[in-house]
N, C-alpha and C positions, 0 to 999 in steps of 0.2 A: 504494498501501498505506499504508495505517497499522496499526502494532505500537507497544506503549508493553513494557520490557521491565521491570520493579522486584518489589518484596524484598517483602514484604504486612509482616512483621514491621514496616518500618521507620516512623514515626507520619508521619518528613516526605515518605514515596512519595505512603502516604493520603491525606495531605494535599492533594495538589497531585492525586492523583488528583480530586477532592471537585470538586478548585481549577477542570482545564479537563476540555469541554467531549470526551468519549470518543467523544460515538456514531462506534462505526461502524472503534473500535479493534482487536485483537488485542492478547487480555494475554497474558505471560509475564510469569508469574510463577519465578521465580532461583533462585527457593532449590526447588523442590519441579520445576519443569523445567527444568533446568540449559538455559542457551548449549550449544548446537554447536558444530565449528568451522569451517560454510558460516555459522549463522549472525553470526558474530561474523568470520564474514572478509566478511561484505553491509559490516558497517555498523564498518569496517576503510575498504572502498571509497568510504565517504561524508563520512567525516574523514583529517585527517592523521598520524593515526599509533594503536599502537595505546595510550599512556603518553594519550592523552587520555582514551582507553574507562579510563583505573584512577584504585580508587578511591583518594589519597595516603591518606581518614585513617579508615582500614579498621584496627579493632587488631590485623586480620594485619601489615599492612604494618610497624606500631610494636614486634610482639613481636618479628620475625622480623628488626626493623635494618635494613630494607630503604633508606632513607634513608639511610646511611651504604654502602652499594652499588652500584656500575659495575652495571643493571639496562639489559641490550638488549631491543631493539622485543620479536624473537627473545624474551626475558625474560615480556617485558610479557605477552602474547600468551598464550602458556604458563600465568602467576599465573593469567588473571582464566579458567581453560577450568581450570583447577584448584580454586579459588575464590570460587563467586556471589562473597565480598564484596567480591571484586578490582574489583567492572565499577559502574562508576561507578552511582549509581543515583534515577531512576530516567533508561533512555533512549528517545526518543520514535524515533521513522522514522517519516514524512511523507514520500508519494512517494519523489523522490531529497531528505527535506532529514532531518537530524539533528540530535536536541538532547537532552543528553548533556548531567546532573546535576540538582540543584538551587537553583541559582543565579537573585536574582531577575531579573537579564539571560538568562538564556535561555527561563525562561516564561514571559518576557509575549515574548521573541520570535514561543512555543509557539502558546503565545493569539492572536497578532493575523495567525499562519501561518491557525487552524484558523476564527476569525472566532469 
């Protein structure tokens, strides 16, 4: 399976989608088509925690002052399901591997894997 979860209004997501060979990827724009429970569960199986899928740079994260609160795995899961901005993006799924976020290191690994 080849899939990418992204936000159309995010300049970084748009830049990365142009950089990466998107041939054969199913695209899901998460504002128009929010992540479902089963999709989030699928992502979680490929990584170590819901926290790793959570965007701590979201404006809402600061607005809700989550940095200074005790946030559990269940909370991270619910926040991502409730609000699309909390999903760290883009998220690429390539067979049984997941690539989360926009760091250069993650994107380079993805490009290597795609070829």
